[in-house]
C-alpha positions in Angstrom: 2.6 -28.4 57.9 3.9 -30.9 55.8 7.4 -31.2 54.7 9.8 -32.6 52.3 13.1 -33.5 53.7 16.1 -33.9 51.4 18.8 -35.9 52.4 22.0 -38.4 51.6 23.4 -41.1 53.3 26.1 -43.6 53.3 24.5 -47.2 53.1 27.1 -49.1 54.4 25.9 -49.4 58.1 22.2 -49.8 57.4 19.8 -52.8 56.3 18.0 -50.6 53.7 16.0 -47.2 53.9 12.6 -49.2 55.7 11.9 -49.7 59.2 12.5 -53.3 60.1 12.6 -55.1 63.4 16.3 -55.9 65.1 17.9 -54.0 62.5 19.4 -50.5 61.7 17.7 -48.5 59.1 17.9 -45.2 57.9 14.0 -44.1 58.1 14.3 -45.1 62.0 17.4 -43.3 62.8 16.0 -40.3 61.2 12.7 -40.5 63.0 14.3 -40.8 66.3 16.3 -37.5 65.6 13.5 -35.6 64.6 11.2 -37.2 67.4 13.9 -36.2 69.8 14.5 -32.6 68.4 10.8 -31.6 68.3 9.5 -33.6 71.4 7.3 -35.6 70.0 6.8 -39.2 67.8 7.4 -38.2 64.0 6.8 -40.6 61.5 8.0 -39.9 57.8 7.3 -41.5 54.4 10.3 -42.1 51.9 10.3 -41.9 48.3 11.1 -45.2 48.0 12.7 -48.2 49.9 16.5 -48.7 49.3 18.3 -52.2 50.3 20.5 -52.7 52.5 24.2 -51.4 51.6 22.9 -48.7 49.2 23.8 -45.5 49.2 21.6 -42.2 48.4 23.0 -38.9 46.7 19.7 -37.4 47.4 16.6 -39.0 48.7 13.2 -37.2 50.1 10.8 -38.0 52.7 7.9 -36.4 54.0 6.7 -35.4 57.8 4.2 -33.6 59.4 4.3 -31.0 62.1 2.7 -27.6 63.9 6.4 -26.6 64.0 7.7 -23.9 61.7 11.4 -25.8 60.6 12.0 -24.0 57.2 15.6 -22.5 58.6 19.3 -23.2 58.6 19.3 -23.4 62.4 16.8 -26.2 62.1 18.8 -27.9 60.0 22.1 -27.4 61.9 20.4 -29.3 64.9 19.0 -32.0 62.8 22.7 -32.8 61.4 24.2 -32.2 64.5 21.6 -35.2 66.1 22.1 -37.6 63.2 25.2 -39.5 62.7 28.4 -38.7 59.8 26.6 -41.0 57.3 23.6 -39.3 57.2 23.0 -35.9 56.0 20.0 -33.5 55.8 20.4 -31.2 52.8 17.4 -29.1 52.9 13.7 -28.8 54.5 11.2 -27.2 52.6 7.3 -26.5 53.1 5.1 -28.5 50.6 1.3 -28.4 50.2 -0.5 -30.4 52.3 -1.3 -33.5 50.0 2.3 -33.6 48.4 3.6 -37.5 49.0 7.2 -38.1 48.8 6.5 -41.7 46.9 3.8 -40.9 44.6 4.1 -37.4 43.7 8.0 -38.1 42.3 8.2 -37.7 38.6 10.9 -39.7 38.0 13.8 -41.4 40.0 17.7 -42.0 38.7 20.2 -44.4 39.7 23.8 -44.5 39.2 26.0 -48.1 39.6 29.6 -48.0 40.0 32.2 -50.2 38.4 36.1 -50.0 38.8 38.5 -52.3 37.1 41.3 -51.6 38.8 42.4 -52.7 42.5 41.7 -49.2 44.3 41.7 -48.8 48.5 39.7 -46.0 47.9 36.5 -47.0 46.0 36.6 -50.7 47.1 33.7 -49.6 49.7 31.8 -47.5 47.1 32.3 -49.3 43.6 32.3 -52.8 42.5 35.1 -54.0 40.9 35.9 -56.2 37.8 39.1 -57.5 36.9 38.2 -57.9 33.1 37.5 -54.7 30.9 33.8 -55.3 29.7 33.1 -53.9 26.4 31.4 -50.6 27.3 29.8 -50.1 23.4 28.1 -54.0 23.9 26.8 -52.6 26.8 25.1 -49.6 25.8 24.0 -51.3 23.1 21.8 -53.8 25.4 21.3 -50.9 27.6 19.6 -48.8 24.9 16.8 -51.9 24.5 15.3 -50.9 28.2 13.8 -48.1 26.9 11.5 -50.2 24.1 10.2 -52.4 26.9 7.8 -51.7 29.9 7.7 -54.9 31.9 10.7 -56.1 33.7 9.7 -58.7 36.0 13.0 -60.9 34.7 14.8 -58.2 36.6 12.5 -58.3 39.6 13.1 -60.2 42.8 11.0 -63.3 43.1 9.4 -62.5 46.3 7.9 -59.4 46.1 4.2 -57.8 46.6 4.3 -55.4 43.8 0.8 -55.2 41.8 2.4 -54.6 38.5 6.0 -55.0 36.9 5.9 -52.1 34.4 8.0 -49.5 34.4 9.0 -46.8 31.9 13.1 -46.4 31.4 13.8 -42.9 30.1 17.9 -43.3 30.3 20.0 -46.5 30.4 23.9 -45.7 29.4 27.3 -46.3 30.8 29.8 -44.1 30.7 33.7 -44.5 31.2 36.1 -42.4 32.9 40.0 -43.8 32.8 39.5 -47.2 35.2 35.7 -46.5 36.3 32.5 -47.0 34.7 29.4 -45.4 35.6 25.6 -47.0 34.6 23.1 -44.5 35.0 19.6 -45.2 34.3 16.3 -43.2 35.0 12.5 -44.6 35.0 9.3 -43.7 36.5 9.6 -46.2 39.1 11.7 -49.1 40.0 11.1 -52.8 40.9 13.2 -54.2 43.8 16.5 -55.5 42.7 15.8 -54.0 39.2 19.0 -51.9 39.0 21.3 -54.4 40.4 20.0 -57.4 38.1 20.3 -55.0 35.1 23.6 -54.3 35.8 24.8 -57.8 36.4 23.2 -58.6 33.0 24.9 -56.1 31.2 27.9 -57.0 32.6 28.0 -60.5 31.1 27.1 -58.7 28.1 30.1 -56.7 28.1 32.5 -59.9 29.1 31.3 -61.7 26.5 29.3 -64.2 28.5 26.0 -63.2 26.9 25.2 -61.9 23.1 23.9 -58.3 23.2 20.4 -59.5 21.1 20.0 -62.1 24.7 18.4 -59.0 26.4 15.4 -59.0 24.1 14.8 -62.9 24.8 15.6 -62.4 28.8 12.8 -59.1 28.7 10.6 -61.1 26.9 10.7 -64.2 29.0 9.8 -62.4 32.1 11.9 -64.7 34.1 14.2 -64.0 36.6 16.6 -67.1 36.4 17.2 -66.0 32.9 18.7 -62.6 34.0 22.5 -62.1 34.9 23.5 -62.3 38.9 22.6 -59.2 40.9 26.0 -57.1 41.8 26.5 -55.8 45.1 24.6 -53.2 46.8 27.9 -51.0 47.6 28.1 -49.7 43.7 24.7 -48.8 43.7 23.2 -44.9 44.9 20.0 -43.1 44.4 21.0 -39.9 42.6 18.3 -38.1 42.0 14.4 -37.5 42.6 12.1 -35.6 40.5 8.7 -33.6 41.4 6.5 -31.0 40.3 7.4 -27.8 40.8 3.7 -27.1 42.4 4.7 -29.3 45.4 6.9 -26.3 46.6 5.5 -23.7 48.4 
């Protein structure tokens, strides 16, 4: 049987989702806990790769086993094995061909910024000293929905076959001294959201004109976009799948 496991994690202590040599990852931690509980080697496939330090409020992964795991007792046991910065939210049976990465319809990220010194936000949000112009940033963000090639926001050395993504939502909201950027797309490139946020903040702080966004995207050149913001403010918040995948 194939299962989708839904989890959330604080990425501060991990070098991203994907297993890598000599570095702690969320995937490795979860695989080891599952393998210990089920007393056999379990390999899991995630919905995507989060970079080092990035958090997830919702991420899905799939794995196969003959055991019946769709119950609260097993979820409780697995959470007991996992460290406090990783939490399993649900375990669901899915069709045997369901794929956590390739069957995802869209993904949503949030980036959190704060404008006043706050010891309770610093670990999970990026502080800017000046207050950016949210109206200008939203004008520039809306332009993202009219393009499909985002090579200018992609990490330079990457093995992707295409830089095309369909952005459905890109907008800022302000909550007192906090700014939250939300972006939804069918897929994302490596470092894409952090590069977009860095560029939008430069526009909001008056370092770039709003219309510069058109020029940056059309150039397909990473050096024309703004600097990437720190990983600590980035959260994967939602992944959507077709309902028919779930049993």
